[in-house]
Every structure is written in structure tokens, then in C-alpha cells.
N, C-alpha and C positions, 0 to 999 in steps of 0.2 A: 453837796459836791459829792459827787460819784469819780469813780476811776477814769472815768470817760471825759470829764469836761476837760474844757481849754487848762484849765490852770490847776496848778497844784495845791492840796491841804495848805491852807493858812499856819506857818510855823509861830502863829501869834494867838493868844487867848481873843475872846470879846471883850469890848471895853468893860462890860458889866459885870465880869467874873470876878467874883468873889477871893479868891486866891491871889489875882493878880491886885486888887485893892489892898490886901493885907503885903505882899511884897514890895508896893511903891510904898504905903505908911512907912514899914521899915525901912526902907532905904531913907527916907526922910530923917524918920527918928535918931537912925546910926551917925547921919551928917551931922544933925544939930547936939548930938550929944558928945559927939568928938571920937566914936566909936569905928569909924570909916571916913575916908576921903571922900571928896564927891566923885572923883575917879571911880573908888572901889565899891562905892553905892549903886552909880550907875551899870558898872558891870555885873554885879550881883544880882539887881534888877531887871537885866536884860536875858541874863541867863536863864535866871527862873521865870520871868516871864515868858520867854521863846519856850522854857519846857511847859508851862500850862496852857499854851498851844499847841504844842506838838501832839500831847493827849488826845485832846477832839480831832485831832489831824489823823492820826491814825485810828480811830473810832470810824471816821468817814470812809476811809478807804483801807482797812485792814489786809489785804492782799497785795498792797503797791509795795513794789520794791523800790521804787521813785521817789524822793523827795528833795526837792531844789527845783532847778529850773526845766523849761515844757521840755516834755519830751517828742518823738518824732513819730509817739502812738496813734494811728488814726482811729 
């Protein structure tokens, strides 16, 4: 994906991202061990999952000042 593509770089990691696997596994363990509620584990996993996807998105378009909704750029 380039800066000129019709969609922004995704704020989510690839499904096979190793760090995402660790984040999800840790969320499951924390709920099973009573260290976190399901809500807390989901929130933690969502934030860290988004961050792991944000990193490759920045690599795809390092000069873009835009992240989120589609811009009006041509």
C-alpha cells in the first residue's frame, strides 16, 4: 500500500503476526487466572493489537500525516 492508495494503512496487524499471538494468548491467560476481567483483557488486547498494526502502517507510508478516514487527496 502506498500513500496514494484509496485506503489508509491498516491500524491492525496481520493475523499471523507473532506479537499479536502473544497479546491474544496473554489476554486469555489473564482472564483464566482471574488477573483481569474479560472487558479488561479485551481492551488491553485491542490497544496492543492496534499498536502492532500501526507500526507496519507507519512503515508503509512514513510521510503521511493522515491516519484514519479517507482523505480527499487525488
